[in-house]
Phi, psi and omega in degrees: 000129174297155178300327171220155183219164178060072176064026186060023183275323191247135173294131171311319184292329176287323180291322178307323183295341184263353182268155176303145179285164179110355179076213184115164177286118176267126173236155182235129174241117187230123166301155172304157180305140184278135174250112184289348180251009170286143180261359183272332185222138178253007182200164173212148181229155173225122182237132167257127178249145174241116185052041175083357178261138175296128179228339177210131185227132176237137182221147165226139184219141182268145177224148177275337179208165177287345178296340177266000176266122186232115182247015185296336175304328183274352182308321182276011187240032176046061181287148182227130180295143181241136179277087178195150179072193172287321175199140177210156180216153167242145187215166173168150175271168190301326183271001175067017177291335176215124177216152177190187181212149179221147174210164166218159182222150174278147178248172182305109183288347180268354178287149179287155177100177192276351187285110172241343177212143172248132176263129180240138177216146178228126181228134174244129173256131184068033177298142187285346187206120188292315183299313180293320180300314177303316182289324178290314178296325172301311183295317179300318182290331174291323174292321178294317177297317174301315178303316180300322181292319185269308189277329183260001176058038174238141181219164180291142183226000000 
């Protein structure tokens, strides 16, 4: 595992705790760093695979309004609010086969282009422990949101 992954936002050691135990070959597929004011891409993803299977996914996506941000998929996975960004949640099912965290932040409304909000998401598949996974994912969405606020020049309002 690299020391840091996904645009150097996450420590490899933190991500390792969300991966299934037993090891396996870890590979990382990372889109170029995201520019929220570029007109060529509306999202970027970073995926960690273990033995070719997706186990950790990070994404950032631009939105023109909050009306296009839909987290209803996570309603059945016991979402809990996280104090970061404009809004954030951490969610996961009891057997930890799927856990994650989502947030969004407002961007500079006077900036040119369609980006008014950035949606951020961190997802772990087959995390070994739900309670620990939720705590780790909570910290990760807080770190990712802070990254978006400083590096991508979007901040909570």
